[in-house]
Every structure is written in structure tokens, then in C-alpha cells.
N, C-alpha and C positions, 0 to 999 in steps of 0.2 A: 651187619654190613650196610644195610639200607640207611640206618640212622647216621652212620659214619659219613656216607656220601652226602646225606642231607646237610650235615654240618659243614662239609667242604663247600657245598653249593651256597648255603646261606652266607658263609663268609665272603663269597663273591659279591654279596650285596655292597660291600664297602670298598671294593676295588673295581677296576674296569668300568667305572661310571664316568661318562662324559658330563661335566657340569655346565654344558652349554645348552641353549634352547634347541629344539622344543621340549616341552614336557610331554612324555610319552605315556598315554593312558590306553589300556585295553578296554574296548567297549563290547567285546564279545561278538555279537551278531552284527551283520551289516544293517544299516538303517533301512526300514521298509521303503520310506520316501522322506524327503525333506520338504514336501508340500505340507505346510502346517495346517491347512484345512482338512487334510486327509490322513496325516500321520497318526499311528496308534501304538507304536512300540517304544520301549524305553531308550533304545539307541538313538532313535529319531528325536525323542524328547530332549535328551542330553545336548544334542547339537543345536536344535532349533531354539532352545531357551538361552543359548549363548550368542546366536547370530541375530536373534529377533527379540521383541519385547511386546508387552501388552499395555493396556491402559492402567492397570493396577499391578501390584506385586506384593508379596509377603516378605517381611523382614525376618531376621534370625529368631525373633521372638514370636513369629507367626501373626504379627499385627499387619493388617492390610494398609498399604500405603499407595499414594499416586506413583505412577511410573511415567508413561507417556501422557497421562492425564495431568493437568495442572490442578484441577479441582472438580468437584461435582456437587450438585444440589438435588436433593430428593424431595419431591412434592407428593406426600403420601395420599392426600385427598384426591389428586388427579392421577395418581399412580404413574407419575412421570419422573424421569431422571435427566437432568441437563449436565452434560459432561463437557468441560473445557479442556482442549488439547494444548500442550505446551508449545510455545513458540520456538522457532529456530532449531527444530529437530529435522535432520536431513537423512534421506536414504543414502545408500552407498554410492549412488550415481549423482548425488548432489541435489536432487529434487526435494523440495520441502514436504514434510508430512502434513496431510490434510485430513479433515473429517471424511471426505469421500473415500479414502483408502480403507477406512473401517467399514463404511457402508457397503463398498464393493466386496469386502471379505465376507461379511455376514450374508449378503445376497448369494454369493457363491457357496458358502457353507450350507445354506438352507435349500438351495436349488436341488430338487429331486434328482436331476441329471448328474449332479456331482457325486452322489452316493456317499456322503460323508458320515462316518460312524458317530461323530460328535455333534451332529446337527441339533440333537435334542438338548444340548446345552443352552440353546437360545429359545426353548419352548415357552419360557416365562414371558417372552415378548408377545404383545398382541398380534395375533394371526400368524406368528412364526411357524407354529405346528401345522396349521392349515395349509400354509404355503409349501412346507417341506413334504407333506403327505399328498400334495397335488389336489387338495380340495379347493384351493384358489390358485390362479395362475398369474396374478398381478402383484409383484413385489411391493408396489407402492402402498398396498393395503397393510403391509407389515409395519409394526409400530416403531420404526427407526427412520430418522431423516436427518439430513445435514441442514442445520440452521444457517451456518456460514462455514468458511473454510476451517475454522477452529472450534466449532461447536456442534455437538450431537445431541439430539433429543430421542429418548427411548420411552415408549409407552408400554407398561406391563399389564398383564391380565390381573395380577394381584401383587401387592407389595411383598417382596421376598427378602428376607434378612441377608441372604448369602449372595444376592445377584451380582454385586460389584466384585465379589470374589471370582466369579466365572470369567470376568474380563482379564484375569491374570493368566488364563490358560491359553495355550498356543493356538488352538483352533479358532480363537477369536482375534488373533493378531491381524493387523492390517495387511493388505496385499496391494501389489501393483498390477492391476488387471490389464494395463497396457502391455506390460512385459509378458504376462501369461498369454495374452492373445497373440503376441508377436512370436513367441518361442514355443508355444504349445507345451507338450510334455517335457521338453528339454529346458524349461525355464528354471529348474532347480539345479542345473549343472553349474559348476564353478564359473564358467565363462559367461553365463547368462543371469544368474541369480542376483537379485537386488534386495538388500537387507538393511536393518536398522540397528542391530546390536553392536556390542563392543568388539565382536569378532566377525571376520568375513571368511567365506568359504573359498579357500585358495586352490586346493587340489582334492580330487576324489578318484582314487583308483579302486575299482570295484573288487570286493572280497579281499582287500589288502589294507588300505588306510585312507584316512581323510585328514587333510592339513587345514587348520584354522589359523589365520593370522590376525593379530590384534590391531585395532586402530591406534591404540595408545602404545607408544614404544616402550613404556615401562611395564607392560604386561608381557607374559610369556607366550610364544607360539605354542600351539597345542597339536600334537600328532596323535590321532585316534586310530589305534590298530584294531583290526577285526580278527580275533583269534578266539574261537569258541571251544578250544581244547584246553582244559585246565592244566594238564601236565606240561604241555609245551609253553603255556602262558607263564607258569611258575618258573620254568627253566629260563625263559627270556628275562623274567624279572631278576632272577638270581645272577644272571650273566650281565646285568646292567643294561639290557636292551628295552626294558620297560620300567617306568617310574611308579606306576600305579596299576594295580589289578584289584577288582572287587570280588565279591564272594563267588560269582559264577566262574571266575578264572582261577580259583584256588582248589586243588584236589582235596577231597574230603580227608583222605588218610594223612595228609600233612598238617591238618588243622591242630591236632593236639600238640605237635612239636612247635608249631608257630606260636600257639598260645603260651606254651611253657617258656618261650624265649621273649615274650612280650612284644612280638612282631606283628600281632594281629590287632587291628583297630576296629572299634565298634561305633556305630551310629544307630540310634533308634529311629524307626521310620513308621509311617502309616502305610503298611504294605501287608496284604493278606494273600495267602495261596489257597486255591480251592480246586475241587473237582466239580465240573458242570455236567448235568445230564441233558440229553436231547429228549425233552418230555413228549415230543411228537413221534418218537421212533420206538417201536416194540423192542424190548419189554418195558422200557422206562417211561412209557406212556401211563404206566401204573405207578402211582406214588408209593404204594406199599413195597414194590420191588426196589424203588429208589431208597426207601427207608432201610431195607435189609442190607443193601450194599453199604450204606452209611454206618449202620450199627456194627458191621464186621471189621471196621478199621480201628486199630489200636494206635491212636495218634501219638502217644508218648514215645513210640518207637522212633519217630522222626527226630525228636530231641536228642536221643542217644546216637543215632546214625549220623546226624548232622552236628554232633558235638556241641550241643547247647547254643548253637548259633540261631536257633529258631525256638519259638514258644508255641506249643500246641494250643489250639483254641476251639471253642464251640461257638464263638461269636463271629459274625461277619464284619461288624464295625470294630476296628482295632482299638487297643487301649489308648487313652488320651483324648478320645473323641466321644461326644455325647451318644449314649445308647450302647456302649460296649457292655456285653453280657459277661461280666468277669466272674460271677459266682455260679455259673451254670455247670453242673457236674458232667463229666465225660459220659458219652452215650455208648461206649463199647460194650456190646452184649451179643456174643456169638449165638447163644441159645435162642434168644428172641429172633435174631436175624434168620436163623434156619427155620424156625417155626413159621415165620412170615412167608418164606419161599414155599414151604410145604403147603401152607394154606392156600396159596395162590396158584396151585397146579404144577409145581416144580419139585415134587418129591424125588423124581428120578432126575438127578443133575446132569446125566448124560444127554438128556433131551433139552437142556437149557439152550436158548438161542445163542448163536455166534455173536460175541460182543467185541467191538473194536474200541480201543482206548487211544486217543490221539494226544501227543505231547510234543513240545518243542525240543529238538535234539540239540541242546546246548547246556553248558555248565554241568550241574549235577542232576538234571531232570531225568535222565535215564535211570539212575540209581533209585530215585523216588518212585518212578514208574514200576520198576521191577519189585520194589517192596510192596506196592499196592497189588501187583499181580500175584505175588506169593500169598498175601493175606487173603485175597478172594479165593484162591485155590484151596488153601489150608483151612480157612474158616467157613467157607460156603460150598466148597467142591465145584466151583465155577471157574472154567478156564477163560481168561480174558486175553485177547490178542492185542499186543502193544505195537503202536506205530509212531515212531519218532521221525519228525520232519524238520528240515532246515527252516529257520524262522519265517522267512517270507512265504514259503510254501505252506507252512503250518497255518498262517493267517488266511491265505487264500482258501485252503481246504475247509477251515471253519465256516467260511462264508458260502461256499458252493457245494460242499459235500460233507455236511456235518455228521460226525460219527455218533455212536451211542453215548460215549462219554469222552470228556476231554479234560486235560489239566491246564489250569491257567492261574494267573495272579493278577492282583490289582494294587497299584501304588497310587496314592492320592494325587489327583490333579490340583486340588486345593484342599486346605485342612478343614473340612466340614463333613459330617456323616452323610449328608445328602449325596455327596459324590460317590459313596459306596452303595447307598440304597437305591439311587436313581437308575443304576445300571440295569436292574431287573424289572423296570416298568415295561409296559407293553410296547412302547415305542423307543425304549432305550437302545441307542445305536450299538452298544456293546453287549447287549443281551443275546448271547449265543445259545441259550437254552430253548428258545421257542416258547417259553412260559409267558402267560399273560393272565393277570388277575385284576379286575376292576377294583376290587376291595383293597388290594395291595396298593395300586396306583393312587387310590383315594387317600390312604393313610400317608403315603409319601408326600403327596401334594399338601395335605393338612399340616404335616410337620414342617414343610418348607416355609410357611408364613406364620407359624406359631412362635410367639415372642417369649413365652414362659419356658425357662430352662427345664423345669421338672416335667411339664406337660409334653414338651418336645422329646425328652428322653423316653417318656412313657410310650409315646406313639412309635418311636423307632424300635423299641423293644417288642411291641405288639407286632409290628411289621416283620421283624426278624423271626419271631416265632412262627409266623405264617410261612415265610420263605424257607426256613431251615427245618422246622419240626412238623408243621402241619402238611406242607406240600413236598418237603425234601427235594427242593429244586437244585440246590448246590450243597457241597460238603466243605465247609471251611477246614483247612488242614493245620496251618501254622502261620504265625506272624513272623515275618523275616526281620532280623536285624541286618543292617548294612555292615558287612565285614569287608575289610580291604587291607592291602599291604601298600606301603609307600616307602620308596627309597630314602636313604638318609639325607639326600640333597633337598628333598621336599620338606620345607619347614612348616608350612601351613596348608592344609587342605581339609575340607569337610563337605559332607553331603547334607542337603536339606531334608526335612521330613518327607518330602516328595521324591527323594532319591536323586536330586539334581546337584551337580557340582557347578558352582559359579567359578568359571575358569579365571576370571580377572582377579579373584581373591586368592589364587594359588601363589604362595610365596616360595621362592627357590633360594637356597643359600648361595651366596656369591662364590664364584670360583676362586679357590685358593691360589 
């Protein structure tokens, strides 16, 4: 009976569809913020990357290209980069883009009072780290300056092969500090925000939708709906009320049927899912206990439960990037896991400390959490309390009330392994584990300016072994493919390796 109803609903895909703008896309959770110096979540990334832009960008072949920059020149001897900004680029209020707008953004990003998670992106710049950590209070000592209205000079600590890639990421995008000072926290609202991208923020109804309007009349309006319930998202899609839903909006039980009807689209991505430990909180301040919990997880289960939309992994760096550990055997070993707990004073599992596991309550995350909960109970005899929170609350809780364990994921901000490995450095703004290792930091720094492909690969593998197997700081679970459904009227749509849709490239069939 269920399949019969599904067939009826799927057939609605091809009727009751309005072929007029806007294109309706479900983004799941509401954006945490559209302040690009502060944003950390995928919903925010999706929007910001279409209403703004950086000095550089990656094309479809992952080749770095100029974007707002016209050109740049690298002086390796002096460790300086001169960046020339394009002429005649205007903000949405008509004001011309200048070098000052970048300098203002980087000063705000690095200012300790801002509290930006991604401030560490600029630590390769001379004195940037020292300013961000409050060791110096004069931003003029930081190695960035405006030579003239269209030229920026950057002085680095060391030459870094990936540095220009960083300037493609939203945290480094230019800002209008005059607008921020005028409107304070409300500067990101539709009536106040000033942007540079192909789209402008038209409407934002909290927990409901965001409307983006294109500057170019040949592009489609984009209506972004916030529905984190997969069943209702699919129902909306089947009834022609949504044009696109991604994996988080697709109920697991419907995936086999959708695959069988060739309705499911796939895009490979640089995106890993993991479990993080709070290494400063008992009992996970003991790396052996962390190891026991890791060894008790049968990761292949996720491939079956998620219907092969994921690939289980023992590597933190995803396939396709330097340093992926593709030949590492699975570490599932229940016997050894229990021996470790026994040896560390937990023979009586009834006396095991109360453990709380935090996860975002969206998409299929609860199902994944419940699988983990069952594994730890059946394989270790340890009861773990699961706590699912709405996305915004989840992020806040990670910062102010970090639990014993948490579930998280990381999609590449730029296509380089440094983006994955740098997270867990001592001052990594997205390091929610509390772990700090000078040796690990040294390795990551060494890899960042190593020019030899093989040597760089070797260093990243050494660093991963320390992170994953010597210290057991995180548990990589699976690499996610981007799966999505699109209505018949959407002729062309694709996700980048970083999980971003370029809205201006969406092609819609003309109305018959």
C-alpha cells in the first residue's frame, strides 16, 4: 500500500508544477547568520556565496581563478603578495568596491571582540595570529595594507601554496564597515544589507523562507525554504511546491524507490562526517577511553542504513585530496574495545559515567545518532544520552556548554587538505574538541608550505595518524555524496565539491 501511494505522489512530480519563477529550493535549517565574518553553517554558506564574492574563486575544474581580483603578484623572497582589484565593481548601493573594504573585513575578522571562528584562516599573515589572540592591540602591525584604492599588499610569515585559495572563502569577503556601524546587528536584514553578488537579499521570513532576486533579469529568482522535516519536504516536492531538495530533505526509506526510478541525483563532494570528543571532560580526557568508543563502531552499517549514499571511512581527508588514507583497514574490534574499558577501571559498566551526545536535529541525524547509541549499548554496555537540538541552538551549545561527545561534519571551504587538517590545530576556530598538540600544529604548518607533492602527502598522513589513532580525538564516520531531487522543469543544476549551488547557473525549461 505504501509503495502504491508513493507512485501516486511521485507522479505528481509532473503535474501541478508552476513553471514560473522563482526556483524553490529547500535549505533545511535557517541560516545561523548572514554575517560572512561570523557564519559557520551550510545554509549560510549557500546564500552568502550567491550574494557576495571574494578576491578569488574556483572554477568547475577546481582551478583557482581571479574573481574580484584582477591579478596578483607573489614575491617569494619578501613573502609579499600584491593584489590588484578589478575596476568598476559596485556594491548594491552603487558605491565602488575598494581595497579598504577588504582591509576593514580582515580587521573585523581578526578582532578578538568579534569572536569569529574563521579568524585563523588569516593566521599566515604577519602578526594576524598575535592580533587575534590579543598579544598585540595595534592592527597596523598586521601584514595587510591598502596601497591605493585598488591595490592590497599582504605580508606573510611564510610562503604558503594555498594562501590565495583562502581568499575565495566567505569569511574573507569585503565588508561595508560604514553600514555595520550604522545598523549594528541588523545590518544583515534585507532592508539594510549591502552586497556585491549576482543576487540580492529581498525578503527573510524567519523559520519560513528567504527570497533572493537576481540583478540580471535573465537569471531566476530563488526562494529558499526552511523545512528540516524530510517527510514533509518530500511531500512538498511531490506536490510541486519545491523544485529541489538535497539529501537532508529526503526520507531514508524512500531512497531505494527513488534510486530505482532514476530520480535521485548524485554529486561527489569533499565532505566528511565525524564524532568529536571533548578531551577535557571526564571520561574522554583519557585517550584510551576514546579509542574504545571508536573501536566499537561498525561503520559499514551506515552504508547499508543510508542506502549507499555514503562511504564509510577511516580517513579524515576525503578522497580526491592529498593525504587521503584510502588503504587503511577498518578498526571495528569489540573485544579490544571492552578490554580497554576493563583495563581502565570500568569493568562494572553500571558505574560508567553519564555520557551526553549532542547532534543537530535535522535531516537524518537522529537516525544516525540512534544507531550509534545502540552500538555503544550493545557492544560496550554503555548507555549514552542523546540530545538533538535545532541547528542554531546546537552551534551555541557547542561553544558554551560542550558535551562529552558531539556529531558534526565538515565540507571543504576550499579544495585543499589543509582546510580539513587545520581545524584541529590549537587555535583552530572550529576545533570543538579542546585538543591541542604542538607536534600536530608543527606538522600542519610544515605541510602548508611544502612544495613536494609526495612529502606533503607523507606529512598529512603522519598528522592524521596522530589525530585519529594515537590520540583518538575524532572518529571519521563516512564521506557524504551530495544526493538531491530536482523537478522536471529544472534543466540544469549542480553542486560544487564544496556543496554550493551557483544559483545563476540554474537553467529552467521555458513554460509551454
